N, C-alpha and C positions, 0 to 999 in steps of 0.2 A: 468350300466351307472354310471360312476364316476363323482365326483365333479370337476369343472374346477379349475386348479391350478393357483395361482397368487402369485407374490413375493412382499413382503413389506419390503423395506430396505431404506437406505439413498438416493437411486436413483429411488425409486418407482414412483416419479412424472413424469418420462419419459416413463412409461409403455404404455401410450396412443399412442406413436409413433410406427407404424408398423415396421419401419426400426430398431427400438431399441429393441422391445420386441418380443421374440419368442412366437408363439401361445401357447406353453406348459409351458415353464419354465422362460420366460422373458429374454432369452439370446440375446445379440445384434447380428445383421446380420454380418456374417463374410465377406461378399462382401463389405459392407459399412464401416466396421471398421477392416481392415486387421491388422493394427498395434496393436490393442488391443488383438488380438488373436495370437500374436507372441509366439513362444515356451518358451521364457524366461520370459514372463509376468505372474505373479501369477494369478490364477483363481479369487481370491478375488478382483483384480484390473481391471478385464475386463470391468465390468459395469461402473466403475469410468472413465476409459480412454475413453470409448465410449460416456459417457455423456459429457465429455469435448469437444469431436469432434462435437456433436450435438449443444452445446451451442456456440462454435466458429462459426459454420455455420450460426446460427441465427444472431450473432453479425456482420458477414461480408456479410450479404444478400446472403447467399449460401444455405439456407435451401432447396430450390427447387432442387439444384444439388444433395443434399444428398437424398432427397425423390425419385429422379429418379431411384435409385437402386431398389426400390420396386414398384413404381407406373408407371414407364415407362417414355419415353421422354416428354410426355405432362406435367409432373410435373415441368419441367424447364420453362414453360410459365408463371408461377406465378409471380406476381409483388411483390417485396420487397423493400420498400421505407425507410428503416433505422430506423423504430420505436424501435426495440430492442436496437440498439446502442445508440439511443437518451436517452432512459430510463437509460441505464447503465452509460452513461456519466453524467447524472444529479445526480444519486445516488452517484457516485464516487466523484463528486465535493462537494456534501453536506457532505459526510463523512469526507473528508479532511478539509473542511472549507476554508475560504479565505486565511489563512496562518497557519503555524505550528511553535510552539515555543518549544525549549528544556528548561525544568525547572528542576533545581537541588534543592532538599530540603535544605533550609537554605541559599541559595545564595542571595536572596532578603532580606537581614537583615537590621536592623537599623544601622545608621552610628556610633552610640555609641558602637555597638558590635564589639570589636576588638579581639575576641577570635580566636585561631588558627583554630577551626572547621569552623567558619564562613568564614575566609579567604580561607581555602581550598575548601569549597563549591563554593565560587565565582570563584576561579581559575579553578575548574573542569568545571563549567558551561561555562566559556569563552572558554576553550579548546574544549569542545564538540560543541559549536557553530561554532568555526573555523573548526573543523573536518567536521561538516555537510555542511559547505560552500565548503570546498575542495572536499568532496566526492559527492557533488550534491545530498544530501539526499532527497531534495524535489522532484527531478525527479525520484529517485529510489522508493520513496513512491508512486508517481503517477503510475509508472509501476506496482508495486505490488498491489496497491489498485484496479486498474482496473481489474487485474486478479482475485482478490478475489471477486469483485462484479459480474463479468461476469461468472466466472467458479465456484465460491464457495470457492476457496482456493487460497492462495498465499504462496510463499516460499522465504525467504531471506537466503542467504549464506554469511557468514563473513569469512575473512581470513586476516592474517597479511602480509603486503607487505613490505619487508625490503627496496626495492628501493624507495618507496614513504614515508617510515617512518611512516605509519599510517595503521589502519585497513581499509579494503575495504568491501563494502556491495553490493551485486548484487541480483536483483529480478530474480527468476527462475520460469519457467513455471511449474505448478504443475503436468503436464503430465510426467515430468521427475523424479518425486519425488516418491520413494518407501520406506517408513519407515517399519521397522520390529517392529510392535506394541506389547507392553506387554498387560497384562490384563486391566490395567487402560486406555490404549490408549492415554496417554497425552504426555509423554516425552520418545520417543524411544531412546534406547541406541545404535542402529545401524540404519543408514540411507544410502540408495543408491540413486544415481542420474544416470540414465541409458538412453541411446538413441542409435539408430542405425545410422551407417555411411554408406552412399551409396558407391557402387563400383566406382572406378575410373580406367577404362581400360588404359588410357594414362599413368598412374603412376604404373600400374600393381597391383592395390589394389582391393581386393575382398570386399564383403559385410561384415561389421564388427559390433560389439557391444562394446560400451565404457561404463564402469561403474566406477563411483567415489563413494567411500565408506568412511563414517565417523563412527568409532566404539569406544565406551567407554568401556575400559577393564582394567584388572589389569596391573600394571606397569611391564614391562619386562626388562631384562638386556640390556645394550647398544648395538646398531647395527650400521653397516656401509654399504655403498653401495659396491656391488661386482657384479660378473657375474658368471653364471653357466658354465658347461663344454662345452656348445654350444654357449656361448657368450651372453646369454640373461641376462639383468640386474635383480638383486635381492638384498636382504639385508641379511646380515649374522651377527651372534653375535661376539662381540669383546672378545678376550681371548681364553682360552682353552675350548673345548666343555663341559668338566665337571666342569669348574670354570669360567663362563662368568663374565665379568666386569660390574659394575654398572655405570650408567650415573652419572657424577659428581654432588654431592648434594643429591643423593638418599641414603637411609639407609635401613637396614633390621630390621624387627620387630622380636619378640620372636618366631613367627611361621615360619619364613623364608620368609615372604612376603616383598615386596619392598614398601617403603613409600617415599613420596615426599612432601616437604613443599612448598605450593604455597603462593605467597605474599598476596592473598586475603582470605586465610583461617587461622583460629586460630590453627587448629590441622593438622598434616600431613595427606595426602590422599593416598589411595592405588590405585587410578585410574588415567588414562590418556586417551587422545583421539588419535586414530591412523587414518592416512589417507592412502588410497589405490586408485590408479588410474591405470586402466588396460584396455586392448583391447583384444577381442576375435574374431576370425573368426566365422561367423554364421554357416558355414559348420562343425565346430568343436563342436558345442553345440548339445548335444543329445536332443531329443524331451522331455525327462523327466526333463530337467534342468529348473530351474527358477532363478530369479535374485538374490536370496539369496544363491544359491547353484550352482555356476559355477566352472568348473574344473580349479584349480590354475595351474596345470601343462601345460595348453594350453594358459595361459595368457601371454601377452606382457606388462610389467609394464612400465609406463611412467617415465620420468626423469624431475626434476625441473631444473630451470636455473642454480642453483649452483651444478648440477650433482647429487643431492640426488635422489635415486631411491624411487619412491612412492609406496612402498610395505610395508604396516604397518609402515609407518613413524610416529615416536612419535612427536606429535605437542606440547608437553610440556604444555598442558592445561588439566583441568579436566572437561570439558564440550564439548558437541557437538555443534559447531558453526553454527547451522542451526535452523531457526525459522519458524515454520509453522503458518500461519495467516489464521484462518477461517473467512469467511464472517459473520457468525452468531454464536451465542453461541451454541456449539455442544450439542447434546443430551447427557444424562448420559452415560458414558463409550463409547462415540463416539469420533472420531478424526477429521472427515471431516465436513466442513461447508456446507451451502446451498446457491446456487446462488440466486441473487435477482429476477431473472426472472423465477424461478422454478415453481411458482404457476400461472403464466400468459402465459405460452407457448401456451396453447390452444387458448387463445385470440390472440396471435401473428399469429397463423395459420388462425384464422377467419379474422384478419385484412388483411393478405396477400390475402385471397380469395376475400374479398370485394374490395380491391384495384384492383385485376385482373378483377373482374366483372365491376368495374367502368371504367377501361381503355378500356375494350371492348365496353361498352355503349357509352363512349365518342367518339369512332370511328364512330359509327352510328349517333351520334348527330352532329358531325362536318361535316360528309359526309353522309347525310341521304339517306335512300333507297327511290327511286322514282318509282312510278307505273304510267305508261302512257298508255292510251287507245285511239284509233282513230288517231294514228300517221300516217301522210301521208308517211313519210319515213319508209319503211318496213325493214330497216336493223336492225339486232339484236345486233350489237356491238356498238350502240350509247351510249355514256357516258355523263352525265351532267357535265358541267363546267361553270366557270364564263363567263357571256355574251352570253351564248348559247341560241338560240331561237328554240323552238319546234313548228312545224306547225301541228296543229291538224285538223282533218276533223270535219264536223258537228256532234255534239253529243260527241266529244272527251273530255277527262278529264285527269287531272294529280293529283295524290295523293302523299303526302309525309309522310313517317313514322316518327313521332315525338317521339324520345326516351328521350327527355330532362326531363320529369317528373321522369322517372325511374332512370336517372343519378342523379338527385337531391336526390332521396330517398336513392340511394347507398351511396352518399357522406354523407348523414345524418347518415347512418348506420356506416360508417367508423369513424365519429366523436364520435358516441355513444360507439363504441368498444374501441376507444382510451381513452375516459373518464373512461370506465369500468376498463381498464388496470391500469390507473393512480390511481383509487380508491383502487384497490386490492394491488397495490404497495405502497400505502400510500404516494403518491406524489400529493399534491394539485395543482390545476391549477396555482396558484400564484407562486409556487416554480418552475414550469416548464416554467414560462414566458409566458403562454398562456392567462393570465388574467391580466388586468390592476389593480394594487393595488389601484389606485385612485378611482376605482369604489366600493371599500369596504366601507361600511357605517361608519366604525370607525376603529381606531387602535386595539381596543379590538376584533372586529370581525375578523380582519386580524390575530391576535394572535390565536384566536380559530380555524381558518381555517388551521393553521399550526400545530395544535396539533397532528394529526396522524404522520406528518413528524418528530416532536420532539421525539415521542416515537420510531419511526423507527431508527433514528440516535443514540438515546441514547442506544438502544440495540446493534447496530453495533459497536459503540465506546466501549461499555463494553467488547465485544469480542476482541478488539484490545489493550486495555489499558495495560494489563499485558504483552502482546507480545512485545510492543514497550519498556516497562520498561526493559524487558529481553534483548532486542537488545542493549540498552544503557549500561546495565551491562556488556554484552559481549564485547562491544567496549572498555570500561574502562579496563577490564581484559586483552584484547589484547594489549592495550597501555602499561600496566604495564609489561606484559610478554615480549614484544618487547623492553623493557627498553628505551622507547622513552624519549627524554629530557624533564625534568619537571615532569615526571610521576613516577620516582623512589621514593619509600617510601610513595606514596599516598595510601589512602584507597578508595575503591569503594564506591561512593556516590549514594544514591537513586535518580534516575532521571527518567523523563517521557517526552513524547511528547504531548503537549497540542494542540488540534485542535482549529482552529479559528471559528468565527461565520459563519453560513451557511444560515441564514435567514435574510431578511431585518430587520434592527434594527432602532429604533427611537432614534437617538443620542441625540436629545434635551431632550427626556424623561429620558434617562440614565443619562445625565448630571444633570438634576434636582434631580433625586433620589440620586445620589452620593453626590452632593453638600449639600443636606439637611442632609444626614447621617453624612458627615464629619464635617459640621458646628456644629452639635449637639454633636460632640465628641463621636459618636457611632461606628465609624470605623477609622482606621489609614490611613495615607496618602498612605502607600504601598497598602493597600486593596482598597482604592479609585481608585488609578491608575490602578490596575489590573482589577477592574470592568469596567473602561473606555476602557481598551484594549479589554476585552471580548465584549464590546458594539460596537466595530468597530472604536474606536479612534486610529489615527496613532501614537502610542507611541512605539518606537522601543526598548528602554532600560529603564526599570523602575528605577534602581538606578541612572543612569545619569539624568533622568528626575527629580528625587527628588533633586539632587544636584542643578540643574538649578532653580528649584522652590524656594528652600531655599536661594539661592544666592540673590534673589530679594524680599524676604519676610522680609522687614525692620520693618513692624508693629509687626510681631511675634518676631523678634529679640529684639525690644524694650521691649516687654512684658517679654522676657526671661531675659533681663538685669535688669528690675525692680524686677523680682521675685528672682533672684539669686545674683545680684550684681557682677557676675563673667564675666569680660571682655573677658577672654580667651574662655569661653563657647560660648559667642556671636560670636566671630570671627570664631570658629569652625562651628557654625551653619550656618554662612554666607559663609563658604568655603574660608575665607581669609587666605592667606599664611603668614608665618613669625610670629615673636613674637610681641605682643602688646607693645608699648613703655611705660616705667614706668612713664614719665612725658612729658608734652607738650614741644616740642622743642622751643628754643628762636629764634625769627625771626632775621635775619641779615639785617641791614639797607643798603641802597645803598652805603654810604660812608665808610662802614665797622665798624662804631662805635656801641658799645653796647648801648642799650636803657638805659636812666637815667631819673628817674622820677623827681628828684629835678631840673635838668637842664631844662627839658621840661617845668616844672612849671614856672621857671624864664623867659623863653622865652615868655611864654604866657602873663606874666605881662608886 
């Protein structure tokens, strides 16, 4: 008699699902997850892809349809009222906050700072804000963050679009993401995006597999688009086979390797990123093939709009423009995040079961079961209805089965399970909108009730902070590599995306705190305004707000004049244009005469 085997990994929290866990090794059911068992899917990704399908089913009220594979048709009768999606939406909104701001270090500088570094930081911040508006970054982040919260992972893919003159960013479903991980599991040097294309009999197309690959590798000699002997597109080296030409600007080192000087690096780099986009017929793939080892001789490579063949195309950048965003801080030497609902899925099942029982009980409560004895009419097909009269013989009686108490108990159970799920998710009732904040005894009590949510969001934002900094770094590099107007000669500036407030804030309390600190000269005006922004005050641009405040600060301007005696400094403080006059202008009288003190004195006499 052997011990029962069980699997503990990043997806072990789903082993309780019969459709997900094999009785022996924890393998997902092939009938429920056929895509995860495709021949080209690596074995290590089978449980991950199956977990994404399970989580998507909960999010779309389709967990019953998935359970039908193992539990039979009766599993589809379960009621699912959207509780998982509600929790996911609430957490997504809290992580993003009420608004997002791009902040470049040194951009919000003092007006007296006229250094080139400060001017460049301000210019980069303005250009990034304009790029975010053009690229609809807020919407892209909403798409990516909901994937991260619901599935545990999100993926952003960046590319330079010459037609738009700017980098583009797209949120990609993590089910299409297949990185080739190193030992550290953090920054893969080779990333695949793969998905199957259904057959189209009308167009004569069979089932196909498309794979888009980004790979960071040594710089190779220059290549151009060409075709093989049967007309398939490919890339070939420029020059003679024994003496290929280099890409303009590349150089050779002492060992014969190729180096390239990128504008954002101090020293030449031997690496570049290659892009490959190809399609295979599924019937051409052997059963032993996986996504990282597909036969290149059977691939049909795609072509870009400019007719460049996407077969190891040199992108002229030394980084992989793909960002993996985990929902939580990954465990040591792990790559994948954990979905927010991972630890409460069993509660979601209990909620669905209780909702199903409550729906059935409500049917007997609204249309109760009636027992009649001594009925004069002996028909057996009599049904009770509004206004119906039953004629009973002597000694007859009518009894009604009252299921209202059971329904009330079931509804209480539903609310108890929902509260239990909220507690385990660290979502207080006031954050879900199910509790009136006015019922809280004090603002301090409200702040304490939001403590678990603060810790939850702090941990989730910690997992995202460096990823969004990396995104803005890649965006700046793509602007520079694309030689966009205004970006030539610029340096990459440290930038990040600051999330807004996610909890109810006491604006009056924040204002009092900021006013006290600023009046006591403990904080600067820039810091005071940033604290107000974090407290929910509608300040769109801090430097512009500072200029408007100083333009009306006549008391402070007078104090500056008394302290320095410099009229020019006072005019700069007030934001006045032009030069200060050296002397008071002489007024011109209506008759055009110059003022004369002696003549005026004679007229008075």
